[in-house]
N, C-alpha and C positions, 0 to 999 in steps of 0.2 A: 553101104549097101541099104540101110534102113531109110536114108534120105532119098533114094529113087522111089520109094513106094508112093503110089497116089494117096489122094486123100481119102478117096473110099476104101483102099486097102487098109489104111491106117485105123479107120472107123471100124471095119470089120474086123480086124484083128483085135482091137480093144473090145468089141462087143462079145467076141468069142471068149476071150479071157475074163471078161467080167461075168458072163453066164455061167462059166466054169467054176468061178469063185462063189456065186450065189447058190448054186446047186450043191457045192460042198458045204456051205454054210447051212443049208436046209437040212442036209443029212447030219451036221453036228448040233442042230438045234440051238443054233446061235441066234441072239436077238437081232431082228431087222435083217434078215439074210439077205433080201433082195436089194437091199440099199448099201449096208456095212460091207458086204462081201464084195461087191464091185467097186465100192469106194477104197477100200483098202488094196485091193488086187491092182487096180489101176494106178494108184499112188506109188505103189512098190515098182510097178513095171516103168512108170514114167521117169522116176528118179534114177532107175537103173539103166536109162537111156533107151528103152524099147519104143518102138513107133506107134505110140498111142495118140489118139486123137478124139475129140468129141464133136458130133454134129449138132449144131444149133438147132435145126428144126426137130430133131429128135428131143433135145432137152426142152425145147418149147412144148412140144406135145406132152412130155411127161409133167411137166409143171401145170399145163391144162388140165390134165387127167386128175392129178392130186387136188387142184382147186375146186372141180366138179365133186369129187367125192367127199370132200369135207364140207361142201355146201349141202349136202345131203343130211346132215346131222343136225341142222338148224330147224328143227320142227316149232311150231308155234309155242309149246310148252317150254322147251330148252332156250328159245330166244328170249321169253320172259324172264326166265332164271338168269341168263347172261346179262340181260339189261340192268337186272337188279344189283349187279356186280359193278357198275360203273365206277363207283368210288375206288373199288380194288383195281380196276384197270388204271385209272388215273394215278393212283399210289405206285403201280408197275411202271408206269411211263416215267414219273419222277425219280423212280429208283434208278432206271436204266441210264437216264441222263446225269445223275449224280456219281453213279458207278463208273460210266465211261469217263466222265471228266476226270475223276480221281485216278483211274488206271493210267490215262493219258498223262497227268502230272507226275506220276510216279515214274513213268518211261523217260520223260524229260528230264527228271532229276537223276535218273541212274544213267543217262546216256549223252546228254548235253555236253558235259565236261569231256567225253572221250571221243565225241563225233568231230574231229579235228577237219578244218574246212568246210563245214557245214554251218552257215549262219544261225544266230541263234533264233530268228524269227522262222526260218525253214524248219529247224529242229522243232520248234514249238508247235507249228502247224502238223508235222510229221506225227509226232507223239500224240497229239489231240485226236487227230482223225483215227490214227492206229488203235487208240484205246475206246473210240465211240463203239456203242454196241448196236451196230446197224449192218446192212448189206454190203457185202464186200465191194461189189462194182460201184454202188452209189457212193459209198465212204471214199474209194479211190477217186472217183470224179470230183467230189467236193475238195478234196485234198489237193487235187491238181490245180484248181481254181485258186487256192490259197498259196500256190507255189511250195507244196510240200515234196517230199520224197516219195513218189507214189509207188516205187518198188517196195519200200519198207512197209508202207500202209497195206498194200495188197497181200504181201507175205505175213503181215500180222493177222489180217481177217482169214485168210486161208488156213492159218496153223490153229487159229482159236476155233474155227469153225469145224476142224478136223478132230481136235480134241474133245470139243463138246459132243459133237455127234457121235462118236465112237464111245466115249466112257459113260455118259448118262444112260443109254439104253442097258448096256452091259451091268451097270450098277442097279438099276432098277429091277431088271429081270432077276439076276442073281441074288439080289437082296430081297427077293420075295414080295416085290412091291407092284408087280404088274396084275392086270386083270382085276380090277376093283369093282365088283358087281353088287356090292351092297349099298345101304342108303347113304346117301351123300350129306345128311346132316342138315338138310334145309327143309324143315318142316315135313320130312318124311316123302320128299318127292322122289321119284325113282332115278336110277342112274342115269348118267349121260351118254351111254355108250351106243345105243342102237340107233342107226341112221332111219330115215324115214321109209325107205323101202330097201328090201334085201333082194327081191327078185328081178332078174333082168327081162325087160320087156323091148323086143327089137325095134317097134314102132316109136315108142317112147324114148329110147336110148338115141334113135337117130334125131328126133326133135330136140332133146337134151343137147346133143353134139352142136346142132345148129345154132341153137340159142346161146350156148355159152361160147361158141366160136366168135359169134358177133359181138359178144361182150368182151372177149379177150383182143380181138381187132380194135375194137373202140377204144379200149384202154392204151394200146400200142400207138393209134393214131393220136391220142392225148398227150403222148409221151410220159406216162405214168410208170413209176417203178414195178419190176415184176409184173408186166401186163398180162401175160398168158396165165399166170397163177392167180393174181387179183381179179382180173376180168372174169374168167370162169367162176371163181369162188363167188363174186357178188351176185352173178346171175343165179347161180345154182342154190345160193342162200335165199335169193329173193322168191323163188319158186316154192322153195320148200317151206319158208315162213309163211306163204299164203295158201299152204296146204295142197300145193299141185306136186304130185308124185308121180313122175314120168317112167322113171326107170333107175335100177341101181346100175353101176358100173361093174363088168366082169373083172373077177379076181385077177385072171391073166394079164389085163390091161393095166391093172394097178400094180401088179409084180413088175410089169416091164417099165412102168414109170418109175418106180423106185430105182431100178437098175441103170436107166439112163440118166437119172439125176445123180446117182453114185458116180457115175463115169465121168460126169460133168464137173463133179468136185475133185475126183481123183487126178484128172490131167493138169490141175493147177499145179501140181508138185513135179516140177521139171528137174533135171539134173542141176539146174543152176540154182534151184531154191535152196540146197544144201550149202551153197556158197554165199548166200546173202546174209551178210552180217551175223555170224552164228551167236555172238554175245548178246544182240538184239532178238534173235529168236528165241534164245534161252530165257530172256526176260520175260518175252510174251508167253512162252509156255507156262512159266512159274506164275505170272499174273493171271493167266485163264484158270489155273487151278484154285489160285484164290477167289477169282470172280465167282467160281462154280460154288465154292464154300459160302461165300457171302449171299448168293443168291438163294442157296438151299436155307439157310437160316431166314432170310427175307420170306421165303415160301412158307416156312414153318409159321411165322407170324401171321401171314395172310391166311393160311389154312386154319389157324385158330379162331381168326376173327370171321371169317365167312363159312366155316363148316363144311368146306370142300375137302377132300383127300389131299395130303401132302404132296404125293408124286404128281398130281394133277398140276398143282401150284409150282412144283419144281420145273416142270416142262413149259408152264406159262411164262414164267419170269426168268428162265436160264438164258445165258448169253449165246444162244444158238441162232440158227436161221428159221425162219417161218415153215417152209416145207419140211425141213428136217425134224423139227419139234414136233409138227402136226402128225408126220408120218409116224413117229415115234408113239405118239398119243393113241393114233389108231390102231397099230399093230399090238401094241401092249394093253389096249383099252383102258385109257386113262382121261376120260372125259375130254373128247375131241373138240367140242365147241368152246368150252372154257380156255383150252390152250390156244385155239385158233383165234378168239376174240383177243386174247392178251397180247399175242405175237404180232398180229396185224395192226391193231391200235398202236402198239410200240413202234412198229416199223415207220408208219405213216407220222407219228409224232416225232421221231428221231429224224427222219428226212427234212421235215419242215424246221424243225428247231435247232439241229446241230450247228448249222452253219452261221445262223444269226447269233447264236451263243458264244460261238469262237469269236466272232468280231466285238461282241459286248465284253467278253472276258479279257481278250488280248487285242486291244484296239492297235491297229498299226500306225507307227508314227507318221507324222505329216510329212518328213522328207522321204520316207520309204514310199509312202502313198503316192506322192508326185511323181517319184522315180517310176513307180510302176505304171 
């Protein structure tokens, strides 16, 4: 019966369920109700076999909206502060690469002897890219180029993102670590919470939409990762850093963006997901918990060195996605520019370095290379 529904009907059904879940989470005062409610509801419905689906244009619009909103936090004062943290960003990138390699090596050691019929080079590539701390779609594409099992890589990143996105906001809010409005310990500078402009100006908003839309389309034309998010973010950042304040983004639009992003994450968890190598997924879940603990310790060290709040550094160094961690920082008021800078720089570095590092660490034998 469900298979006969049109794509539009499936999307409408999914959005209706996501909206109901978001409103329920708002009433229950849960953290990030407009993203976590739709994410969990859509994931449960999808794994139960319900006719869920996500429309790519809506997801792109959601990423564009969040990119615009985050860029409004980069005032000249904040930009100077973030630029002074370049050394901490570099350390964060090195930490992510090291941690991803170690996670992948552990997955290989745990599962290579048990994956009968999977050649060692394929298993090595699978575990390496499954452990890398990067965007799921990009890591899966890189894994495919190295002849890895892309189903295991995609499932690993989806599960890791779900665990991180759900657990960290709950831990921060119910641990009393949200809304840090005091000094940030950097020479008495004010907190990093306020965007450049809070009022919505219709004419300014229209111009902001046009300019950031051009930026997103340009990034898409250039084939860059997350073009709708990164393109809008860079243009919005550039305008704000130059002292040009056009308009804030309506809160209703921000809520809708979180909802469609939550839906786009939730629909990954199809019924087949539960049958994808349960032992492998259990290892990924256990490893993700270890990653979060290690990242929390690393964030504590960076917080001591920089004087920034520990929760801000937790979000900046966590093994989650850019949009999800930046949304968490915005909603819980935890230093949006710092979190965004750490996550964006890490994503770019991982995308550029993870594949060359794989070939350097695990060179393909001459015979295998000639056969390929």
